[in-house]
C-alpha positions, 0 to 999 in steps of 0.5 A, spaced: 500 500 500 502 506 498 504 512 503 498 516 500 493 510 501 496 509 508 495 517 510 488 517 507 486 511 511 489 514 517 485 520 516 478 516 516 480 513 522 481 519 526 474 522 523 471 516 525 474 517 532 472 524 533 465 523 531 464 517 536 467 522 541 462 527 539 456 523 539 458 520 546 459 527 549 452 529 546 449 522 549 452 524 556 450 531 555 443 529 554 443 523 559 445 529 564 440 533 562 435 527 563 437 526 570 437 533 571 430 534 569 428 528 573 431 531 579 427 537 578 421 534 576 421 530 583 423 536 587 417 540 584 412 534 585 415 534 592 415 541 594 408 543 590 404 536 590 406 531 596 408 536 601 402 541 600 398 534 600 401 532 607 400 539 610 393 539 608 392 532 611 396 534 617 391 540 618 385 536 617 387 531 622 389 537 627 382 541 625 378 534 627 382 533 633 381 540 635 373 539 634 373 533 638 377 536 644 372 542 643 366 538 643 368 533 649 370 539 653 363 543 651 359 537 654 363 536 660 363 544 662 356 544 661 355 539 666 359 543 671 355 547 677 358 551 683 358 545 687 364 542 684 370 542 687 375 548 686 381 543 683 375 540 678 374 548 676 381 549 676 382 543 671 377 545 666 379 552 666 386 550 664 383 545 659 380 551 656 386 555 656 390 550 652 384 549 647 385 557 646 392 556 644 390 551 638 390 554 631 383 555 628 379 554 634 372 557 634 373 563 639 366 564 641 366 557 643 372 558 648 369 565 650 363 561 652 366 556 656 371 560 659 365 565 661 361 559 664 367 556 668 370 563 671 363 565 673 362 558 677 369 560 680 367 566 682 360 564 685 364 558 689 369 563 691 364 568 694 361 562 698 367 560 701 368 567 703 361 567 706 363 560 710 369 563 713 365 569 715 360 565 718 365 561 721 369 567 724 362 569 727 361 563 731 368 563 734 367 570 736 360 569 739 361 571 746 360 565 752 355 569 756 350 569 750 343 568 752 339 562 751 335 566 745 341 568 742 343 560 742 337 558 739 337 563 734 344 561 732 341 554 732 336 556 726 341 560 723 346 553 722 340 549 720 339 554 714 346 555 713 348 548 712 344 547 706 348 553 703 354 549 703 357 543 700 357 537 705 364 537 707 363 545 709 357 543 712 360 538 717 365 543 719 360 548 720 356 544 725 362 541 728 365 548 730 358 550 732 357 544 736 363 545 740 362 553 741 355 552 743 357 547 749 361 552 752 356 557 751 351 553 754 355 550 760 356 558 762 348 558 763 345 559 770 341 553 773 334 553 770 328 549 772 323 546 767 316 549 767 309 546 766 305 547 760 297 546 759 294 546 752 286 545 750 283 547 743 276 547 740 275 542 737 280 538 741 284 532 738 289 537 735 296 535 734 301 540 737 308 540 735 313 544 739 320 547 736 318 542 730 318 536 734 311 532 736 309 534 743 302 531 744 294 531 742 290 536 746 288 537 751 294 535 755 299 538 760 306 537 759 312 538 764 319 539 763 319 544 758 325 548 758 325 555 760 326 560 754 322 561 747 318 556 744 314 556 738 308 551 738 304 549 731 297 546 732 294 542 727 288 538 725 285 535 719 279 540 716 282 546 720 288 551 719 294 550 722 295 555 728 302 558 730 303 560 738 309 563 740 310 562 748 316 564 753 316 559 759 319 562 765 324 558 770 320 553 774 313 557 771 306 554 769 303 556 763 296 555 761 294 557 754 287 556 755 282 554 749 286 555 743 280 556 737 282 553 731 279 556 724 275 551 720 276 550 713 269 549 710 265 548 704 258 547 702 254 541 699 248 542 695 244 535 696 239 533 691 235 526 691 232 524 684 228 518 682 223 514 686 215 516 687 213 523 689 209 520 695 216 517 698 218 519 704 226 521 703 230 521 709 238 524 708 243 523 713 250 525 712 257 524 717 264 525 716 268 519 713 271 517 719 271 512 724 266 513 730 268 515 737 265 513 744 264 518 749 261 516 755 259 509 752 255 513 747 257 512 739 259 519 737 259 520 729 263 526 727 259 531 722 252 528 723 246 531 720 239 529 718 234 532 713 228 530 710 226 531 703 229 531 696 233 537 696 238 541 701 243 546 702 248 544 707 253 550 709 259 550 712 261 543 712 269 541 714 273 540 708 274 532 707 270 526 705 263 525 707 258 519 707 251 520 705 245 515 707 239 516 703 232 512 706 226 511 702 220 510 706 224 508 712 229 503 708 236 505 707 237 505 699 243 508 698 250 510 701 255 514 697 261 518 699 262 525 697 268 530 698 267 537 700 272 542 698 274 549 701 270 555 699 266 551 694 258 549 693 259 542 692 254 538 688 251 532 690 246 528 686 244 521 688 239 517 684 235 512 687 
């Protein structure tokens, strides 16, 4: 082969190598650009799609948790009362503060819950102040206080215990009982008195200072000197209160205490039978008869002849009406007399 042919063949080989190298470089550049495009696309998808989606899901979960916490707290707070313990109210107040720090929470709800709990805390604090004030007042009550003063505080303690929760009421009762003993121990020696009570009508039940005493008429001894309140009760009559002051070793006769009757009227009509029939009507209180001196006494007994009668001023309550026709009892019924009314009683033969 000539030198020219060899030179020409070498030149071709070099051209081929250059083209191959150039092609390889171009392929590398294209591959690099492809890789960069993939990386850029992945970064875009991560920042523009995946991360926002994850953040949106996280926000939704966060908002659902906020709603759940809000709903649960609302339900519990609405059940609170001023009688809940201080630590319970404080715990819910802290829970509301934590709820208020959450993002996108309903501010009006937080304000409503906080207002409810704060109001209960204020009411409870005021009750505690009243309790402590009353406790201090008891402790400062002079030991030479009168029996009337002690009785007044007894009544006050009864009412006050209902104003406080059980634990405070027990403490109040314990402090008052101890101080009361010290006051009573300083009282001068007193002897009980005797009390006589009669009523019109009799058989009224008498209570002294809220405790059952006896049924009139009666005389009772060992009545403690001082102020007392009597309450007289009898079915069909208005309750009557009588205030007394029993002296040391005294004897008190209240005389006859008149009871005010509670009354109504009854209009009785008898229908049926023949016009010439002799109709007799008897009424009596619906109660067991009593025996006096060997005689049976029926309360409220009245007798009439004829078919129509207006019976006025009957004690309220149940009555039995007995209707006789020509000497034979043909009807027996029960009717009720109500206060201030004319009660219609129709008997059909």
